[in-house]
PASE-108901 format. One record per residue (C-alpha): x, y, z; residue number from 0. Coordinates in pm, whole numbers, m for minus. Example, Ala and Ser with C-alpha at 12.3 -4.5 7.8 and 13.67 -1.06 7.14 Angstrom:
% PASE-108901
+--------+--------+--------+-----+
!      X !      Y !      Z ! num !
+--------+--------+--------+-----+
!   1230 !   m450 !    780 !   0 !
!   1367 !   m106 !    714 !   1 !
+--------+--------+--------+-----+
% end
This chain:
% PASE-108901
+--------+--------+--------+-----+
!      X !      Y !      Z ! num !
+--------+--------+--------+-----+
!      0 !      0 !      0 !   0 !
!    150 !    331 !   m109 !   1 !
!    121 !    617 !    136 !   2 !
!     59 !    955 !    m10 !   3 !
!    196 !   1262 !    158 !   4 !
!    m23 !   1564 !    187 !   5 !
!    134 !   1876 !     47 !   6 !
!    264 !   2111 !    312 !   7 !
!     27 !   2390 !    387 !   8 !
!    164 !   2729 !    311 !   9 !
!    146 !   2971 !    596 !  10 !
!     16 !   3317 !    527 !  11 !
!    225 !   3580 !    694 !  12 !
!     57 !   3907 !    772 !  13 !
!    299 !   4190 !    714 !  14 !
!    290 !   4567 !    723 !  15 !
!    175 !   4580 !    360 !  16 !
!   m135 !   4372 !    445 !  17 !
!   m216 !   4601 !    738 !  18 !
!   m173 !   4909 !    521 !  19 !
!   m399 !   4763 !    250 !  20 !
!   m662 !   4674 !    511 !  21 !
!   m661 !   5028 !    653 !  22 !
!   m685 !   5176 !    304 !  23 !
!   m979 !   4956 !    206 !  24 !
!  m1152 !   5029 !    537 !  25 !
!  m1110 !   5404 !    483 !  26 !
!  m1267 !   5374 !    137 !  27 !
!  m1557 !   5154 !    251 !  28 !
!  m1641 !   5364 !    557 !  29 !
!  m1565 !   5700 !    397 !  30 !
!  m1909 !   5856 !    444 !  31 !
!  m1949 !   5765 !    815 !  32 !
!  m1595 !   5887 !    885 !  33 !
!  m1653 !   6218 !    708 !  34 !
!  m1981 !   6280 !    891 !  35 !
!  m1824 !   6191 !   1228 !  36 !
!  m1524 !   6418 !   1174 !  37 !
!  m1745 !   6704 !   1059 !  38 !
!  m1966 !   6681 !   1366 !  39 !
!  m1685 !   6736 !   1617 !  40 !
!  m1488 !   7064 !   1568 !  41 !
!  m1183 !   6942 !   1762 !  42 !
!  m1154 !   6627 !   1553 !  43 !
!  m1206 !   6829 !   1237 !  44 !
!   m917 !   7055 !   1337 !  45 !
!   m698 !   6754 !   1417 !  46 !
!   m785 !   6588 !   1086 !  47 !
!   m696 !   6906 !    898 !  48 !
!   m357 !   6926 !   1068 !  49 !
!   m292 !   6554 !   1016 !  50 !
!   m374 !   6570 !    645 !  51 !
!   m174 !   6889 !    601 !  52 !
!    140 !   6736 !    752 !  53 !
!     94 !   6403 !    577 !  54 !
!     21 !   6542 !    229 !  55 !
!    311 !   6789 !    241 !  56 !
!    563 !   6534 !    367 !  57 !
!    470 !   6234 !    151 !  58 !
!    637 !   6351 !   m176 !  59 !
!    968 !   6408 !      2 !  60 !
!    938 !   6076 !    181 !  61 !
!    879 !   5892 !   m147 !  62 !
!   1167 !   6076 !   m316 !  63 !
!   1397 !   5993 !    m27 !  64 !
!   1322 !   5621 !    m23 !  65 !
!   1360 !   5601 !   m403 !  66 !
!   1703 !   5760 !   m385 !  67 !
!   1790 !   5540 !    m87 !  68 !
!   1694 !   5231 !   m286 !  69 !
!   1907 !   5348 !   m579 !  70 !
!   2204 !   5393 !   m347 !  71 !
!   2156 !   5044 !   m203 !  72 !
!   2154 !   4898 !   m555 !  73 !
!   2434 !   5094 !   m718 !  74 !
!   2669 !   5239 !   m457 !  75 !
!   2890 !   5020 !   m243 !  76 !
!   3040 !   5143 !     86 !  77 !
!   3370 !   5027 !    m63 !  78 !
!   3356 !   5330 !   m294 !  79 !
!   3310 !   5562 !      3 !  80 !
!   3597 !   5393 !    181 !  81 !
!   3834 !   5477 !   m106 !  82 !
!   3742 !   5846 !    m87 !  83 !
!   3839 !   5886 !    278 !  84 !
!   4178 !   6044 !    366 !  85 !
!   4425 !   5840 !    565 !  86 !
!   4434 !   6097 !    845 !  87 !
!   4153 !   6015 !   1088 !  88 !
!   4055 !   6373 !   1171 !  89 !
!   4037 !   6464 !    803 !  90 !
!   3842 !   6144 !    736 !  91 !
!   3581 !   6255 !    992 !  92 !
!   3547 !   6588 !    815 !  93 !
!   3511 !   6429 !    470 !  94 !
!   3267 !   6159 !    581 !  95 !
!   3053 !   6420 !    756 !  96 !
!   3028 !   6621 !    437 !  97 !
!   2969 !   6303 !    234 !  98 !
!   2627 !   6280 !    396 !  99 !
!   2519 !   6566 !    169 ! 100 !
!   2552 !   6345 !   m138 ! 101 !
!   2361 !   6044 !    m10 ! 102 !
!   1990 !   6115 !     42 ! 103 !
!   1822 !   5860 !    265 ! 104 !
!   1674 !   5820 !    610 ! 105 !
!   1833 !   5692 !    928 ! 106 !
!   1731 !   5337 !    844 ! 107 !
!   1973 !   5325 !    552 ! 108 !
!   2259 !   5510 !    721 ! 109 !
!   2306 !   5252 !    999 ! 110 !
!   2395 !   4949 !    779 ! 111 !
!   2609 !   5163 !    546 ! 112 !
!   2805 !   5298 !    843 ! 113 !
!   2859 !   4950 !    982 ! 114 !
!   2976 !   4831 !    640 ! 115 !
!   3226 !   5118 !    625 ! 116 !
!   3372 !   5007 !    958 ! 117 !
!   3412 !   4647 !    844 ! 118 !
!   3581 !   4757 !    523 ! 119 !
!   3853 !   4936 !    717 ! 120 !
!   3723 !   5290 !    750 ! 121 !
!   3796 !   5460 !   1084 ! 122 !
!   3509 !   5409 !   1325 ! 123 !
!   3502 !   5782 !   1395 ! 124 !
!   3451 !   5858 !   1024 ! 125 !
!   3177 !   5597 !    991 ! 126 !
!   2994 !   5745 !   1291 ! 127 !
!   3022 !   6096 !   1147 ! 128 !
!   2860 !   5966 !    829 ! 129 !
!   2595 !   5787 !   1035 ! 130 !
!   2487 !   6117 !   1190 ! 131 !
!   2523 !   6345 !    889 ! 132 !
!   2369 !   6142 !    605 ! 133 !
!   2007 !   6153 !    726 ! 134 !
!   2032 !   6515 !    843 ! 135 !
!   2205 !   6728 !    578 ! 136 !
!   2122 !   6557 !    249 ! 137 !
!   1944 !   6757 !    m26 ! 138 !
!   1603 !   6593 !     25 ! 139 !
!   1598 !   6685 !    393 ! 140 !
!   1716 !   7041 !    330 ! 141 !
!   1462 !   7100 !     52 ! 142 !
!   1181 !   6957 !    264 ! 143 !
!   1285 !   7191 !    547 ! 144 !
!   1276 !   7489 !    308 ! 145 !
!    926 !   7390 !    191 ! 146 !
!    804 !   7335 !    547 ! 147 !
!    936 !   7676 !    660 ! 148 !
!    864 !   7912 !    368 ! 149 !
!   1018 !   8252 !    412 ! 150 !
!   1265 !   8120 !    673 ! 151 !
!   1581 !   8020 !    481 ! 152 !
!   1774 !   8060 !    804 ! 153 !
!   1605 !   7744 !    937 ! 154 !
!   1762 !   7545 !    653 ! 155 !
!   2106 !   7691 !    721 ! 156 !
!   2072 !   7649 !   1098 ! 157 !
!   1965 !   7285 !   1058 ! 158 !
!   2255 !   7216 !    823 ! 159 !
!   2512 !   7377 !   1054 ! 160 !
!   2374 !   7221 !   1372 ! 161 !
!   2350 !   6870 !   1224 ! 162 !
!   2693 !   6880 !   1058 ! 163 !
!   2849 !   7013 !   1378 ! 164 !
!   2689 !   6726 !   1571 ! 165 !
!   2834 !   6470 !   1327 ! 166 !
!   3181 !   6623 !   1336 ! 167 !
!   3193 !   6664 !   1715 ! 168 !
!   3082 !   6305 !   1776 ! 169 !
!   3331 !   6176 !   1520 ! 170 !
!   3618 !   6366 !   1676 ! 171 !
!   3509 !   6266 !   2027 ! 172 !
!   3516 !   5901 !   1923 ! 173 !
!   3860 !   5945 !   1765 ! 174 !
!   3985 !   6085 !   2094 ! 175 !
!   3806 !   5869 !   2352 ! 176 !
!   3625 !   5584 !   2175 ! 177 !
!   3727 !   5221 !   2220 ! 178 !
!   3688 !   4941 !   1967 ! 179 !
!   3569 !   4695 !   2232 ! 180 !
!   3255 !   4903 !   2287 ! 181 !
!   3128 !   4775 !   1952 ! 182 !
!   3032 !   4417 !   2025 ! 183 !
!   2781 !   4314 !   1758 ! 184 !
!   2910 !   4127 !   1457 ! 185 !
!   2836 !   4235 !   1105 ! 186 !
!   2547 !   4052 !    944 ! 187 !
!   2630 !   4028 !    574 ! 188 !
!   2319 !   4122 !    382 ! 189 !
!   2502 !   4131 !     50 ! 190 !
!   2592 !   3762 !     31 ! 191 !
!   2313 !   3689 !   m217 ! 192 !
!   2495 !   3803 !   m530 ! 193 !
!   2229 !   3643 !   m751 ! 194 !
!   1988 !   3929 !   m692 ! 195 !
!   1960 !   4184 !   m966 ! 196 !
!   2004 !   4554 !   m897 ! 197 !
!   1632 !   4604 !   m960 ! 198 !
!   1550 !   4349 !   m689 ! 199 !
!   1788 !   4518 !   m445 ! 200 !
!   1640 !   4857 !   m532 ! 201 !
!   1277 !   4752 !   m499 ! 202 !
!   1336 !   4565 !   m172 ! 203 !
!   1527 !   4854 !    m11 ! 204 !
!   1276 !   5115 !   m130 ! 205 !
!    976 !   4910 !    m17 ! 206 !
!   1130 !   4845 !    325 ! 207 !
!   1219 !   5212 !    381 ! 208 !
!    883 !   5335 !    255 ! 209 !
!    680 !   5110 !    484 ! 210 !
!    895 !   5181 !    788 ! 211 !
!    931 !   5555 !    732 ! 212 !
!    565 !   5585 !    624 ! 213 !
!    452 !   5429 !    950 ! 214 !
!    652 !   5683 !   1152 ! 215 !
!    518 !   5966 !    934 ! 216 !
!    160 !   5863 !   1011 ! 217 !
!    249 !   5845 !   1379 ! 218 !
!    420 !   6186 !   1371 ! 219 !
!    134 !   6355 !   1184 ! 220 !
!   m111 !   6203 !   1432 ! 221 !
!    100 !   6323 !   1724 ! 222 !
!    107 !   6678 !   1583 ! 223 !
!   m273 !   6671 !   1548 ! 224 !
!   m320 !   6537 !   1901 ! 225 !
!    m91 !   6806 !   2045 ! 226 !
!   m306 !   7076 !   1888 ! 227 !
!   m624 !   6921 !   2027 ! 228 !
!   m520 !   6801 !   2374 ! 229 !
!   m264 !   7056 !   2488 ! 230 !
!   m431 !   7386 !   2591 ! 231 !
!   m309 !   7706 !   2429 ! 232 !
!   m214 !   7843 !   2772 ! 233 !
!     37 !   7560 !   2821 ! 234 !
!    196 !   7620 !   2482 ! 235 !
!    211 !   7995 !   2546 ! 236 !
!    385 !   7929 !   2876 ! 237 !
!    624 !   7685 !   2708 ! 238 !
!    702 !   7941 !   2438 ! 239 !
!    805 !   8185 !   2711 ! 240 !
!   1038 !   7933 !   2878 ! 241 !
!   1310 !   7879 !   2617 ! 242 !
!   1517 !   7626 !   2810 ! 243 !
!   1213 !   7419 !   2899 ! 244 !
!   1086 !   7437 !   2540 ! 245 !
!   1424 !   7315 !   2409 ! 246 !
!   1426 !   7018 !   2647 ! 247 !
!   1064 !   6927 !   2568 ! 248 !
!   1123 !   6937 !   2192 ! 249 !
!   1441 !   6729 !   2230 ! 250 !
!   1240 !   6471 !   2426 ! 251 !
!    969 !   6467 !   2159 ! 252 !
!   1231 !   6414 !   1889 ! 253 !
!   1364 !   6108 !   2072 ! 254 !
!   1028 !   5944 !   2138 ! 255 !
!    845 !   6030 !   1815 ! 256 !
!   1130 !   5886 !   1603 ! 257 !
!   1022 !   6056 !   1280 ! 258 !
!   1189 !   6007 !    945 ! 259 !
!   1424 !   6297 !    872 ! 260 !
!   1262 !   6353 !    533 ! 261 !
!    927 !   6435 !    696 ! 262 !
!   1004 !   6574 !   1042 ! 263 !
!   1024 !   6935 !    923 ! 264 !
!    653 !   6939 !    847 ! 265 !
!    569 !   6817 !   1196 ! 266 !
!    797 !   7084 !   1345 ! 267 !
!    641 !   7350 !   1121 ! 268 !
!    293 !   7258 !   1247 ! 269 !
!    400 !   7356 !   1601 ! 270 !
!    383 !   7723 !   1506 ! 271 !
!    302 !   7830 !   1862 ! 272 !
!    667 !   7765 !   1960 ! 273 !
!    971 !   7978 !   1869 ! 274 !
!   1201 !   7860 !   1590 ! 275 !
!   1486 !   7762 !   1822 ! 276 !
!   1309 !   7475 !   2005 ! 277 !
!   1180 !   7349 !   1671 ! 278 !
!   1533 !   7360 !   1535 ! 279 !
!   1647 !   7144 !   1829 ! 280 !
!   1371 !   6899 !   1736 ! 281 !
!   1505 !   6881 !   1378 ! 282 !
!   1869 !   6834 !   1480 ! 283 !
!   1814 !   6583 !   1761 ! 284 !
!   1570 !   6357 !   1575 ! 285 !
!   1804 !   6226 !   1300 ! 286 !
!   2088 !   6190 !   1552 ! 287 !
!   1922 !   5995 !   1834 ! 288 !
!   1574 !   5851 !   1879 ! 289 !
!   1423 !   5525 !   1998 ! 290 !
!   1413 !   5376 !   1648 ! 291 !
!   1779 !   5458 !   1587 ! 292 !
!   1885 !   5320 !   1923 ! 293 !
!   1715 !   4989 !   1844 ! 294 !
!   1883 !   4968 !   1504 ! 295 !
!   2222 !   5068 !   1642 ! 296 !
!   2190 !   4807 !   1916 ! 297 !
!   2153 !   4537 !   1652 ! 298 !
!   2440 !   4668 !   1437 ! 299 !
!   2689 !   4782 !   1701 ! 300 !
!   2579 !   4629 !   2031 ! 301 !
!   2397 !   4749 !   2340 ! 302 !
!   2713 !   4869 !   2509 ! 303 !
!   2779 !   5103 !   2220 ! 304 !
!   2428 !   5249 !   2235 ! 305 !
!   2447 !   5295 !   2614 ! 306 !
!   2755 !   5516 !   2566 ! 307 !
!   2692 !   5675 !   2227 ! 308 !
!   2325 !   5776 !   2248 ! 309 !
!   2337 !   5990 !   2568 ! 310 !
!   2646 !   6179 !   2454 ! 311 !
!   2498 !   6230 !   2108 ! 312 !
!   2179 !   6370 !   2263 ! 313 !
!   2371 !   6628 !   2467 ! 314 !
!   2597 !   6724 !   2174 ! 315 !
!   2299 !   6757 !   1937 ! 316 !
!   2110 !   6982 !   2180 ! 317 !
!   2416 !   7203 !   2234 ! 318 !
!   2505 !   7224 !   1863 ! 319 !
!   2144 !   7300 !   1766 ! 320 !
!   2112 !   7565 !   2037 ! 321 !
!   2438 !   7738 !   1944 ! 322 !
!   2354 !   7721 !   1573 ! 323 !
!   2008 !   7862 !   1644 ! 324 !
!   2133 !   8153 !   1851 ! 325 !
!   2400 !   8243 !   1594 ! 326 !
!   2183 !   8206 !   1282 ! 327 !
!   1826 !   8254 !   1396 ! 328 !
!   1893 !   8509 !   1668 ! 329 !
!   1568 !   8616 !   1830 ! 330 !
!   1347 !   8502 !   1542 ! 331 !
!   1029 !   8323 !   1636 ! 332 !
+--------+--------+--------+-----+
% end
């Protein structure tokens, strides 16, 4: 008697794309009830307006950023960057910090590229400077900041200076005091599969970044809307009059909201009740240290590295943003 084996049942994995599709279909099906509910409550209508404003303005820059990031993943190897670095470590930090201008992409892409630079022989200090500068001073981020703050070109310059200064200071601090044994995680080689075409690498990297960054954009736009609804105007007016407190609060929000650097300017711009300086701190701190970055860095460099690097980076980013703001923005609101 011949036994027949039943074919293995394929398991259906529910991913972020399925959840997104479900939410989209639900929004279409229940459009009329949602519209009538939002219109009946003024506070919710105001929040929805702010949410849509932030989301619609930021989405084009987010899409452009992830497309460029995918192209970089497919066509540009960290080995090329390694060859461009000077042999002198301090000069290498300066060059790698500026190199972030040429590589648009969010924090998600900068972490693996930085780790790859280290494992290909680049100085750790230079790789860390690139890690901090790439998501903060690239053209997509600067253009999105200019669009989010029309009529305030100084915000773009102040963000550029504060973010680049943060990258350079942290790179030079590591060159002076950093220790190799603080980096404990081993490199996970994601490029072993050489059979993949460049189009497959591009589409996978772009899809991953879009879904991850898009989720944080939705969360950030929602948080901006909630702040306008829940927080009384009197509290915000008081916060606006307490510059030090406002700076610390905005730095804290940057860490916990963990927005994509290509979209955070629109969230900061929506907080128009605050002066420009605290919002600048929000824009400089976010791409340098947040909960999402700390989780990614823990996997790529080890928990011991994050425990030392993240707190120092937070302090340096706040100081650099504050100094940059006072020098460039002055007393502007």
